[in-house]
C-alpha positions as CSV (number, residue, x, y, z in Angstrom):
1,M,10.8,0.1,89.3
2,R,12.1,1.0,92.7
3,E,14.9,-1.4,92.3
4,L,15.7,-0.2,88.8
5,A,15.8,3.4,90.2
6,E,18.1,2.3,93.0
7,R,20.5,0.3,90.8
8,T,20.7,2.9,88.0
9,G,20.4,6.1,89.9
10,I,17.6,7.2,87.5
11,R,14.9,9.2,89.3
12,F,11.3,8.4,88.8
13,E,10.8,11.8,87.2
14,D,13.3,11.0,84.6
15,M,11.7,7.7,83.6
16,L,8.9,7.2,81.1
17,F,6.7,4.1,81.2
18,Y,4.4,2.8,78.5
19,G,1.5,0.6,79.6
20,D,-1.8,-0.7,78.4
21,R,-3.4,-1.0,81.8
22,L,-2.7,2.2,83.7
23,D,-6.2,2.3,85.1
24,E,-6.7,1.6,88.8
25,G,-6.6,-2.1,89.2
26,G,-4.6,-2.6,86.0
27,N,-1.3,-4.5,86.1
28,D,0.6,-1.3,85.1
29,Y,-1.2,1.0,87.6
30,P,1.4,0.5,90.4
31,V,4.1,2.1,88.2
32,K,1.8,5.2,87.6
33,A,0.8,5.2,91.3
34,I,4.4,5.6,92.5
35,G,4.8,8.7,90.3
36,I,6.6,7.5,87.2
37,P,5.4,9.5,84.2
38,S,3.3,7.1,82.1
39,I,1.8,7.0,78.7
40,E,-1.2,4.8,77.9
41,V,-0.9,2.5,74.9
42,T,-3.2,0.0,73.2
43,G,-0.6,-2.5,72.1
44,W,2.9,-3.0,70.9
45,E,2.2,-1.2,67.6
46,D,0.9,1.9,69.5
47,T,3.9,1.7,71.8
48,A,6.3,1.7,68.8
49,D,4.5,4.6,67.2
50,K,4.6,6.7,70.4
51,V,8.3,5.9,71.0
52,E,9.1,6.7,67.4
53,A,7.3,10.1,67.8
54,L,9.2,10.8,71.0
55,L,12.7,10.1,69.8
56,P,13.1,13.3,67.7
57,T,12.2,15.4,70.7
58,L,15.1,14.0,72.8
59,S,18.4,15.8,73.0
């Protein structure tokens, strides 16, 4: 994620990460731990639903 931020110029605060293991010790936890806003999901279907719900709120 750090390299993505460096290469794109996108700040962590402007990213949004979806992960199913955001708990400490989970494979997605390091993303949350460095300060990237994160949304917990239970699987790809939940991810799709949450992204779909987010889209109309974006300008």
